[in-house]
N, C-alpha and C positions, 0 to 999 in steps of 0.2 A: 632598919635593916640595913648592911651595907649591901654594895653591888654585886660582889662575887655572892654574898649568902643567899641573895634576891634572885641570884641568876643561876643558882651552883655550879659556879665555875669550878671550884676547886675539888680535888679529890682528895682522900683521907690522906694519902702523902704528903700533897702540897700543906694542909692545913696542920700537919704537923710541922713540915721541914719551917714552916710561917714563925711560930712556937719558938725553933732554934735559932733562928735566923734573931727573931728580936734579941735574945742573949747573945747571940754573938756582937750585935752591933755595941750592947750594953758594955760588955765583959771585956773588946780590945777597944773601947772607945772612938769607933768610927764617927769619922766628922760629916762626912758627905756618901751617897752612894748615886751611882749612874742607873737609870733607867734607862734602856736602851731596846728597842725592835727593830727586827731585820727589815730592810725594805726589799722594793721587787726585783735589788740590784745584790741583794745580799750585804749592802752596807748596812751598817749600826747605825741607828739615828736616834733621840731620843733626850731628856732632860737629866740632868745635875741637883740634887736635892739635899738639901742639910739633912742629917740624919732622922733628927724628930719627924719632920714634915714628909719624908720617905715612910716611916713607919707607919704614918698617918695615914697614908695614902694608900698601903699595900691593899686592903679590900675593899678599897672607894674606888683605886684607877687616879693616874694620871690623865689631865686632857692634851691632846695633842693636834696639833691641825690635820686635815685631810691631805692638803696640799703636799705633802711628805711622800704622797702616793701616786702624786703625778709626775713626778720628776724623771727626767731621762739621767744617764751618767754624768753631763756637767753639770746639773743641780738646774737644769730649767724646768721651769711647771710648764708641759708640753699639752693640757689640757684645758680650754677655757670654762677653768673652775668659776666665774661670776657669769656664765648663763644659764639659764635653766637647767639641771640637772648635772650641772659642773660638767660636762663633756664625757659623763658616765651614766647617763640616763639614771641617775639615783639622784632624788633630793637629799639625801643625809650627806652626798658629795659636794653641794654646790656652795659658794660663798665660801670658801675656806673655813668650813665649817669644823667643830670640835669631833673628834673621837676621845676615845680611853685607854688609855695603855694598862694592861694588866699585868701586875707582876706573876711570875711562875717562882713561887720561893724553892723551890727545887733546882733552880738554878743559881741560887746565890754563891756567888762568890768574893773573895778579899782580894782585892789588885796588888799582888807583890810589890810592881814598880810605881804605884802611885798612894802614896801615905793617907791613911785613914779612910780608904775608898774602899766603897763595896760597890758590888754589880749586881742589876738582876736585868735577865731578859724578861720581856716582856709578849704576850698579845693583845692583839687592837679589836677594840669591840663598838658597836653603836651604843649609845643610849640606851635604846631599850635591850640590850643584852644579846644580841646578833653578832655571830664572826663578824670583820668587815671580808669581805670577799675577794679582795686584792691583795689582802695580807699573806704573803708565800708562807707562812710558818702553821696560819692557819689549815691552808690548803694541804700542807704536808701530812698536818694533823687526820685532815679526812680521809685521805690515800690509807696513811696508818691503820684507821678505825676500822675501813674495809677487808684490808688484809687480815685483822685480827679475829674477823666475823667468820673469815674463811680458815681459820683455825692457826694463821702463820704470824713470823715475826722477822722483821727483814733486818738483816745483822750486815754490817759493812764495816769496812778496814778503809782507811784515807791513806792514799801514799803522793804527798802534794811536794810538788818540787816551786822552790822560788828564787829570785837574786836577793842576795845582800849586798849590798854597796856602801865604800863611806861618802859620808855627807860633806860635799863642797861647798856650797852655796845653795841656799835653803831657797834665793829667789822671792826675796820677800820685798823687793823695793815696789812701791805703790804702783809703778809701770809694768810689773810684772805679774800684778793681780787681776785676774780676768777669770771667767766664765769658761771651761777651764782657766786657771791660770798658768804660767809657765811652771814646767817639769823642773824639777830640783838640777843642779847640776853635780855629777856622782862621779867617782875613781874606782876601780876594778879594787875589791879585797884579795883576787889570786887570779892569775890566769889559768886559760882552761885547757881543756881537751886532755886532762890528765885526769880521767874517772877513778873517781875511788882511791887515789894515791893518797896516802899518810901524810904527806909533804904537803900537798894541797889543803887535806883539813887542819893540817895542823898550823895553817897560815892564815885561817878563818875561824879557828879555834877560841878567840878570843870575844868574839860576837856570840859565836856558838852556843857557848859558857853561860852567857848571862842570860840568851835567849831560850835555854834550856832550863836552867834553875827557876824560872820563872813560870814557864810551861808547867813544867812539874807541880810549884807550890800553887797551878790554880787548879792542880787535882786531873789535868789533861792526861789520857793514857798515853803519853809518849812511847814510841818502842826505839826507834831509832833516829838518827842524824849521820846525814851522809854529804860528802862533797859531790856533786853533779858534775856533766861533761862539760859543759861552758863554764866561761869566765866569772867567778863569784855568784855560782849558781850552788843551789843545796837542796836537798829534800829531806823530809821531813815524815815517818811514818809511823799510823799508830795504832793500839790493840783493836779487833773488833768489837765494835759496838753494837747494841742492840735499838729500833724503835727512834726517838727522836734523839738520843744520842749522838751520832754520827755527824747529825746537821747541826746541832746547837754546836760540839766541840769543834766543826769548821768554821762557823762562823764566829766564836770566839777567838779561836788560833790565829786568824790571819788578823782580824784587829789588832789582837796583844803583840803579834810579833812585828806590825809597822809603829804601834806605842812602845816598843821597848826598845827598838834601836834607836826610833829618832831622839828618844832622850839619852843616847849614848853617842850620838854623833853618826848613824848611819842610816843608810834610806833603803827597807825593804820593799819590794813590791812582788806583787802576785799577776803583774801583766805577762800576758804569755810571753809575747816577743818585744821586748825595750828596744827603739832604734838607736842603740849602740852599738858600735863595731865587733864585730865578732863575737857576739853572744849569742847562744844557743835557746829555741824554745823553750819553754817549761809546760808541762802537761801537770793534768791532778786524775790518776787512775784509782777508778773507785771497784775494791774489791767486794763482793755483792754474795749472800746467799739468803735462803728462809728457811728458817728452821722449823718445826713443829711446835705449838704452845702444847700439845699435850703429852710428848713425848719428849721434848728439845731433841729431837734427831734432825739432822741436817737433811733439807728435803733434798738437794741437788744429788748426795752422796750414794751410788750406785754399789749393789752388791754382786755385781754381774762382772765377770772376769772378761776382762777385752773392750768394758765399756769405760769411759771417763764420767759421764753423767747418769743420772737415774732418765725413767723418762719423764719426769715431769721437769727436770735440769736442763734435757734436751730441747722441751716446748717453750719453756721461759729465755732460755737465751734465743728460739727462734723468735720468741716477739721483742727481742734486744734488736734483733736485726731488721725484724718487718717495719719496725717504727723508730729506726735510726734517723730517717731524712727527717721529720717534722721535727723529733725531738732534740735533733743539732742544736737547735736556738737556746734551750734550757741547758743542754750541756757544754755548749761553747758559745753565749751569749755577746759577745764583743767583735766587733771589726778587724781587731786584731788577732784574735784566737785562729781564724783560718788562715792565718800565713805558717801556720803549725802541719797544716795536714798536706805531706809530699811524700812523693813517692820513694821507694827505698830510706825511708828513715826510721827512726823508733816513733812514728807516729802514723795512724792510720790514714787511709783515704777512698776506703770503700767499706761496704757494711760485711766485714764476716769474719767468720773466726776459726782460731787454729789451737791446737793443743802446744800451749807453751811456747808460744811465737810472738815475738814481741814487734813481729809486723802488721799485726791483724788487730781489728776493733776490738774484739772481746777475746780474751786468753781462758783457756780453760785450765786450770790447775786441780791436781788433784786425783783420784781414780778411786776403784773400788774398796769400800771400806774405809776409808780417808775421810774423816770428821770434818776436815778444814778442807775439803774441797769449795770451789766457790769459782766465780766468773769476773773476771778482772777486765773492767770497762775501761779503753784505755784513751777512749775519745774527748775526753773534756779537760777544759782547760782553768786553771786554780782560780780566774776569776770568776765561774760558776756560781751561782746561786744556791747553796744544796740542799735548799728544800726542794725547789724545783728540778737540779740533776736527779734526786734519790727518787722524785714523787714520778718523773718521767719513766724512770727503771722498774718499776713497781707496777705501775700500769701496763707497760708494754710488756713484760714479763707475764703478767697473768691474763693479758690479752695473748700470748702466746701457747699456756695452759687450756684457756678457755677454747682456743679453735685448734689443737693439737696441731699445732705447726711443726714442720721439721726444719732443721735448721741446715740440712745439707752436710756435706763431709767436709773435714778438717780442710784448709785451705796452707798445706803448707810452702805457696812460693804467693806470700799476698799481694804482691803487687803486679802479679799475672794473671790472676784468679779472674776470671769473669763474675763480678755483681755492683750491684747498686752504689755507684759513687756517693761520696757525704757530699753534701753543699759547699761548694768551692766558696762563697762569705756568705755574709750574712744576711743580705739581700735575699739572697736564695734560702738558706734556712729559715727566713720569716716566711717568704711564701709559700713553702713547704706546710709550714704551721697553720696559715691563713686557710688554706684549702684543705686540711685534715680533719675530715669526719671524724677518727677516733677522738685525739683529744678534744675536740669541740663538744665530743657527747661526755668524757672522762672528765677534764676539768670545768667543763661549762662555756658555752659558746661569749658567756661576758666577759670569763677571765682571760681566754685566748685574743678577743678583741682589744681586749686591753693592752696585753702584752705587745700584742703587734703593733698597736697603736705608738708604744713608748720606742721600741726599736727603729719600728718607722723613723721616727724623729730625728733618733742617733745617726739613721741612716743617710737622711736629708740632709742635717750639718754637714756629713760628711763629703757627701756628694759636692755642697757648696764650697768646699774648700779649695784654694790651689795648691795640688802637692809640689814638692821638690822634684818627683820625677817631671812632671808637666813641663814647668818653667827648664830644665834641663831637655826636655824633648823636643821643645817645640819655641824657646823664647830666641833663638838665632836662627834655626834654619828656615822659619816661615816670616 
């Protein structure tokens, strides 16, 4: 009996998708299939198998080392994996042992930019069939299951900003290689600060057309492509999606854009604020609502004239505000992302909400009898792991409902309203999560300690570096 059947890992939908997958591989004569799983940072890792081997491993899984879960953003292993428990306190994680990547057949895609190549998103399991507790897609699925038991489905729309530059020098000399290596040299595709002008869009259109064509060929529900405020900056929006789909879409979209652009001589980055003159920080705004599984009605929609949200929606909103500080490490997980939180900008700096106001953290859109009523959380950066971002939103919102919290009045002057400030640095955000009882209970103390450890390793490396600012500030004067 296969690993999948022995542990009952596939639904009927996944079983049917596996059969269709095999037919597609044969009909399109695919040569290889990439098996990938999203790591703790939302980066795809995995293996490429020849098509026959990939099909053979569909139900048996493919091994991958546990050290993939022990790495920070420089790809350094930051846990003592060869000690007892591997630094995780779990025998299964020690000694760089293997876990199994098990494909999700419903995620299968044929990659338009890679000839003869299929792609599968995987979940990872221990040999005894238990989900690996540090795998963020597994974690998000468990949160969705809790939401389903309460009779709701999570619906999200993605609004993602990024930069696309012309690649001038990929920096592939041996001396440029490191951990991490030297970033590439780039040039602009357009000058900035001409927001939504057709002229600027046309300057970027050659590469945006390539990206658009391949993203649609992947079957991702792309809605719009826009030129953003800064030079070489653009924004992609997607139609509302439910459950796992928005997180899986974000994972594949980010990876796809980077791969497509690189193959055509461009460099795409979802880094929040690149260290280049005159660039503008990028954000990831997450539109969200809950829908009743029984009726299909939007649980945030009100029928009361003069109100923006239902009582349920107001309480959910209050939960987002209540847990904003501790959840910021999930919405903004990089040191660089905190350079975006600035007063009197298009980014928030405190936990407040407002009606159709782009200076607040949560922008409320909709109104009485409007089925598109939703909350737009503007806190996130494009580099966020979507499984953690969305899981933190659902858990925070539901806590607001359970405790009947009140979000208070709309903040019409967001940078003057008295409210809890968002963390100003990744270190502040990590400290807030470490001491947060709510997330330790809902995500598990083991996962919180694991994530805090990885983020602290990133922070310690940053603090050990001498910056250009320090050199300019002190080298001559002292």
